[in-house]
N, C-alpha and C positions, 0 to 999 in steps of 0.2 A: 335679340338686340341687347347690346351692352349699355348699362345705365351708369352714369356718373353721379354718385351720391357720397356724402361724407363716409358712409359705411363701406362702400365699394373702394373708395380711394384709400381708406385706412387698411382694408384687407389687402389691397395691392401693395401698400408699403410694407405691411407685415410679411407678405409673401416674399418680397425682396430681402428683408432681414433674415428670414428663415432659410432662404436658399432654394425654394421651390414649393410646388403644390403639395407634394407628399409630406414634406417636413411641416408645413403649416397646418395641414389637416391633422396630422398626428399631434402637434402642439395644442390644437384647439379641441382635440378629442372627438373629431367627426370623420366621416368618410369623405373621400375625394369628391364623390358625386354631390354631396351636400355643399362642400366648399365651392365647387363649380357653380352651383345654383346661386349662392350668395354673390360670387364674383360677377355673375350675369345680371344681378339686380334683385334676386329674391330677398324677401325680408330677412334681415340679420337679427337674431335674438340679442337683446341688450347685453347679456352676459358675454356673448361671443365678441360683440363690438368692443366692450370694455377690455377684454383680454387682448384683442388686436391693438387697441390704443396703448396698452401697457407695453406690448412688444415693440411698437414703434417708438414710444417714449424712452424705454430703456436703451434701445439701439442708438437713439439720438444722444442720450446722456453719455453712452460709452464713446461715441464719436467725439463729443465735446471734450471729454477727459483726455483723449489722445492728442488734442490740439494744444494742451497746456504745457 
């Protein structure tokens, strides 16, 4: 069952920014299996959640700069 939490939503946004599961898993330094667990609702470690937030924020800032 897929769970919608701030962590899973952030990971999904980071997934879009990175361009796929393999790239996001590599960026986070984890296996694809661990990433799939988090995307499905397993507890996300704080360090990973903060890294994903950074990816989303940096991507958003980059988009904002393109619109200027």
